[in-house]
N, C-alpha and C positions, 0 to 999 in steps of 0.2 A: 561425601555426604549425600550427593545427589543419587549415588548408587544405592545407598542404604534406604533412601526414601522411596517407599513403594507407592506407585501411582494408585490413586483411589479408583476403584472400578465402580461404574454406575450400577446401581441396583437394578436387577431385571424387572421389567414391567410386570405388574400382577396379572396372573392368568385369568382370563375371562371364564367365569363358571359356566359349565355346560347346562344349558336350560333347554329342556325339550318342550316344545309347544304342541298342544293337541287341541283340535277344534271339537269342543264338546257342545252338543245342542243345548239350547237354553231350557228346553222342556225336561231334559234329563237332569240338569242341575237343580231345577225347581222341585223335581221328584225327590232328589236327594235331600233337599231342604225340608220337605214334608216328613221324611223318615227321621231326620234330626229332631223335628218338633214332636213326633210321636214317641221318640225314645227319651228325650231330655225335657220335654215340655216347653212351654213358651216363656222361658226364663231369659236372663240377660245374655247367656251364651247363644241362644237361638236368635235373638234380635241382632246380636253382633254379626253372626254368620249371614243373616238375611240382608243386613245393610251392606256387608262386603260383597255378597253375590250380586245384588242389584247394582252396586257401583261398577263392578267388573263388566256386567252385561251392558250397562249404559255406555261405558268407555268403548267396548267392542263395537256396539252398534253405531256410535258416533264416528269412530275412526273409519268405519266402513262406508260412511256416507260420501256421496260424490262432492258435496259442498262443505266438507270438513275444513275447519280452520281453527287456529289456536285461540282466537278470540271467542269462538263459540264454546270451546271446551272450558276456557276460563270462566265464562258466564255460567256454565252448568255447574262447575265445582264451587265457585266462590260467589255466585249470585251477582246481582246488579251492583254497580259502583255506588249508587246512592242508597241511603238508608231511610228514605222517606216511607211514610206509612203505606202509600199505594204500591211501592216497589217491593216492600218486605212481606206484607201480609197477603196470604193466598186468597182469602175470602174477599178482601178488598179488590184484588186484581180480577177475580172472577166476576164480581159485581159490576166492574167497569167494562168487562168484555162485552162487546156489542152495543154499548151505549154510544150514541152519537156524540162526536166531539163538539165542544162549544165553539161557536163561530166568533173568532176574535176580529176586532175592527182592524182593517188594514192600515198600517201607519202611513202617514203622509210622506211624500218625497220618494226618491229613488234609492235611498239607502247609502248613497255615496257621501263623502265628506264635502261640505261646501266651503265657501270662503270664510264663514264665521268660525269654522272648526280649525282654523290656522291662526290663532291669536298672535303667534310669534313670527309670522311671515313678514318679510320685508315688503313694504309698500312703495311703489314708484309712481309718482304723479306724472301723467301723460297729458299734455295740453292739446286741445283741439285747434288745429290750424285752419285758417281760412275764414272763419266766422267769429268775429269778436262779439262781445255782449252788446245787444241793442242793434246789431246790423240786420238788414232785411234777410228774410228766409229765402234760401235758394230754390225751395220747392213751391212756394206760393207767393203771389205778388204783394200782398198786404201784410204778411206776418213779419215778426221780428224774433230774433233768436236770443234767449236768455239762459244762463247756466242753471242746471239742476242742482239740488242740494246733495244728492247722492250720486257718486260716479258709477259707471258700469264696470264691475269687477271682472278681471280676466286672470284666472289662476294658472300659473305655470310652475312645475316642479322639476328640479334638476337633481342629478346625483353627483355628490362630491365625496372626497375622502373624509372619514370621521375627523381626522386631525390634519389641518392644512398648514403649509409652510409658505412664507413670503420671503423673497430675496430682495433686499434693497441694494441696488448697484450704486454705490457712492462714487461720484466722479472724483478723479484724482488728477492733479497737475504737478509737474516737477520743474524746478528751475534748471535751465540748461547750463547755468554757470556754477552755482553752489550745490546743486543736486537735491535741495530740500523738496520734499513731497508734501503737497497740500491736499487734504481729503475733505470732501463735503460733509458737513455735520449730518448725523442721522436724524430723520424727522421724528416728531414726538410720538407718532403712532407706532414706531419701531420698538419703543420701550427699552429697558436696560437689560432684561434677562433674555436668554436665548429661548427658553420655554416659558410661555405665559402661564399664569395660574389657571387659566381656563383649560389648559391641556391636562393637568392633574385632575381637575374636576370631572372632565369628560372621561378620563381613564377610569376613575373610581366608579362612574355610572356604568361603563362598559364591563369592567371586571367584576365588580361586586353587586351591581344592580341587575345587569343582564346576564351575568355568569359567563362572559366571554373570556376564555383563557388568554394570557398575555402573548403566547406564541401565535395564536390565531390573529390577534390584533397586529402583531408584527408582520405576518404574511399579508394581511389585508393592506396595511400601509405600504408595504413594499410593492404590492401590485399597482398602487396608485402613483408610484414613483416618489413617495415621501416616507423614507424608512424611519422606523421608530423601534429600535431593538427592545427585547423584553427586559434586559438589564436596565436600560434607561427608564422604561416604564416603572420598574420597581423603585428606582431611586426617586423618581418624581412623586410616587405615591407615598413613600416613606416620609419624604419631606412635608407633603401635604398633611399627612396624619399628625405629625408633630405640631403643625400649625393649628389643626382642629382640636387638639387635646384640651385646651381651655374651654372650648365650646361644649365638648363632650362632658367635661366635669360640671359645667353649669347646667347642662341638661339633666345630669344625674341628680344634682341638688334639687332641681325643680320636680323631677319625677318622684323624689322621696316625699313630696308634699301632696301627692295624689290622694283622691278619695277612694278609688278602686284600683287595685294592682293585680294584673294578670301575670303569671309566670309559668314557664315550662322549659324543658330541656330538649335539645336535639343533639345528635352525635356529631362531633367535629374531630376527625382524626388528624393527628399531626405527626410528621415523620420524626422530628427531633424529640427525643424523650427527655423530659426534665427529671432531675434527680430528686423525685418526690416519692412518697409512699404510694400515692394513688397513680395508677397507670392510665386510667380512662380519662378522656378529655371531652368536655361538653361545651356547647354554646347555649347559654341561657337567654331566653327572650323574656324581657320584662316590659309590659305595656302599662303605663300609668295613665289614668284618666281622671281629670278634674274638670267637671262641667263639660264643655264642648272641646276642651283642649286634650290632646293625646300626645304622649311622648313614648317612643319605642327605644329601648336600650338592648344591646347585644353584648354579652360578656362571655369570652372564650377562656377556658382554663380547666383546672382540675376540681373545681368546686361545683356543687349541684345548684339547681335553681333556688332552693330555699336559702342556702348559704349566701348566694349572690344577692338575693333580695334582702337578706338581713344586713349585708354591708351597705346597700343603698339606703335602707331605713335608718341607719345610724346618723344620716344627715337630715332626718326629719325634725322639724322645729318642735320645740317643747310646747306643750299645751294643746296640741292638735289631738283630736280623737283618733282612736285606733282605726287604721284603714281597713277596708274590706279586701281580702285576698281571694281571688278566683284561681283555683288550681284543681288538679285531680287529687285523689286520696293518697298518692305516694308520700311516704315519709320524707323523701328527698326534697319535696316542694315546700314543706312547712318551715316556719321561721322560729329559730331559737327556743330557749326555755322561757318560763314565765318571767315577765318583767316589762320594761318599757317598750320592747320591740314586739309585743304581742299584736297579732292581727285577728280580725274577725273572719274566720274561715268560711268560705262559701264554695263548696265543691261543685265540679262541673256535672250538670245533669246529663250531658250527652254521653259521658263515659258509662254511667249507670244504664242508660238506655241501650247503648251498644251491647252490653252483656246480654240483654234480652233478645236483641236482633240476632246474635250468634247462635241462639238455641231455638230459633223460630221453626226450624224444620222438624224438631222433636216435640215442641209444645206450641202448635200454631194457635190454638184457641186462647190460651193464657197470654201469649205474647201479643196477639191482636188486641185483647182487652186492654192491656197496659199501654201499648202504643197509642191506642185510641184516646185514652185518658190524657197521656202526655201531649197528644196532638192539640188538645184544647189549651194546654198551658202555653205551647209555642204560638198558637194562633192568637191568644190573648196578648202575649208580649209583642207580637208583630203589630197588632192593632194599636197598642199603646205607642209604639214607635211611629206608626203612620199618623196618629193624631198629635204627635209632638208633645206628649204629656211630660211635665216636669217630674223629678223623682218622687215628690210627695203625692202628686196626683196619680202617678203610675203605681205607687204602693197601695193607695186606696182602691184603685181599679183592680189590682190583683187580689186584694183581700176580699173584694166583693164578688169577682167573677171566677178567680182561680182557687180561692180558699175552699169552697165546697167540693171541688173536684179533687183537690189534694187530700182532704179529709176522707173522702170515700176511697181513694186509692190507698191510703195508709191502712184503713180497715181491711181492704181486700188483700193487701200484702200480709198482714198479720193472720188473716183467716187461712191463707194458702199454707202457711207453715204450721200454725197451732191447730188448725182443723184437719191436718193430715192429708191435705190435697196435693201437696208438693213434697217430694222426697228431699230432705235437707242436703244430701250429697249429690243430687242430680244437678244438671246445668241450670235448670230453672230455680232450684232451691238455693244454689250459690249466688245467682243473680239477685234473687229476692233478699238474701242475707246481706249482700253488698249494699243494696239500696237502703235497707232498714238500718244498717250500721251507720251510714252517713246521712241519714234522713235530716237531722238537725242542721247539717252543714250543706245540704244540697237543695232540694226543692222548697223546703219550708223557709229558707232565707228570703225567698221572694215575697213572703207574707209579713216579714218583720223588719226588713231593711230596705230603704228607699232606692239605693243605687245598685242593688244586686241584679245581675243578669242571669238568664237561665243556663248559659254555657259560656265557654271561653274560646269560642271559635275565632275571635279577633286576634288573640295571641298566636293561634295556629296559622292564620294568614300572614302575620308578621314574621313568623319563624321560617317562612319560605325563602326569605332573603339569604340566610346562611346557606341553605341548600343550593341556591343559585350561585352563591359565591364560590362554591367548591369547584375544583376541576372536574373533568369527566369521571375520573376515578375519585372515590370518596376519601381522598387524602389531601390535606392542606400542605403547602410547601414547608412551612416552618412556623414556630411561634411568633416570629416577627410579623409575618404576613397576617396571622390571625389578629394581632394587635393593631395592624394597620387598617383592616377593613372595618373594624368595630367603630372607630370614630368617623370614618368616611360615610358609613351607611346609617348610623343611628339617627342623624338629624333628618333623614328622609321622612316626609309625611306618611303616615300609615292610614290604611282604610279604617272606617269606623266599625 
């Protein structure tokens, strides 16, 4: 049988195509581009070839620089990391060039953490020996020494293993006649379990909060002489997750009563495939806000964010008004059909804004105008937060300050398309069409609902936890681990 079985031969590696490089002067290439323009005119083909030529020449010049770097090339191709008005718009950058920088007041202190920055530090009281209260001062003949209200703090920081072990050596005695062995009872601080509950809590923070893989925790503990195998870590976390399941269920119930709900999906790959029709696996982040209270939920599975939010809202109390749902315009984020689970959609303004940022290099003037108008909207909302306005006062403020800006912007968007100023199939035309299509669910919600925000960046910040929980490769170990980190990380307080 082994003889008949032919060994599979490895496929030969693909042959590298023969590419001939020739150094052509830039002047010659630009002359060829002029001939193309004279032959074909300044149409779409000419502009495509012009963009291709300028890109190739830019890459050639940059790679030939002495200080060439990958970060510099990434900046040239994809622009700055921030999408702020000053970083995106060319005219804004040019107007700021040469302008003296504003002098900021130097903050007080030296920038290091003081004693007050360590609220959980252990405090040790050190008594002053030699001079009791009321005794004569050793430095002057007539003075007396009295204690001060505040001691002199002395901060000392030591390094220890994340998880420490204590060995209780219990004394034993044996009878020399009958052989009975008597062992000292364990002290109360030893506890009954080998692993204290604090071990699982710290492991959850290291693994799912800081994104430290279990094998690295194992090597770190082994280096300190306190081994903690990865298999043991997994057993402790699984047990802790089962203990936290009731708390997670209660958080889900409270999250369903929120006034504003943010939801979004992030990819979470799992090696073990479940026998379901859907193959893709997602982690949905749901951030519920009610007043100053916020609850973040993470749900990993084959359902999209909208379906997961629908399951959460089934626990919403009867009689409550429909909540405001902040999400992008993807159909996967919306909730159910018409019925009791309807939500008031308020789409993310940042997504529509990003569509204009992506076409700024082709339509700089139009994009700068729109971003300038939206800059006023964001500035007004930031001012409302600084002043601590309640939802109703914030709504009145937006109606007064932001309403005229949004009305002018709506007219400008309509005029760009209906007035023939923007080609509908162009990048600018598609960005305008997207914003106009979702206008009622996007910026105009700021003017009719008290609790609406201009974007959903808060849920984006919360969704960083799943990405930190993943191993260095974007693959989770198995569905059990996905179910484990959900209850361990969801109770974590989230940023506003």
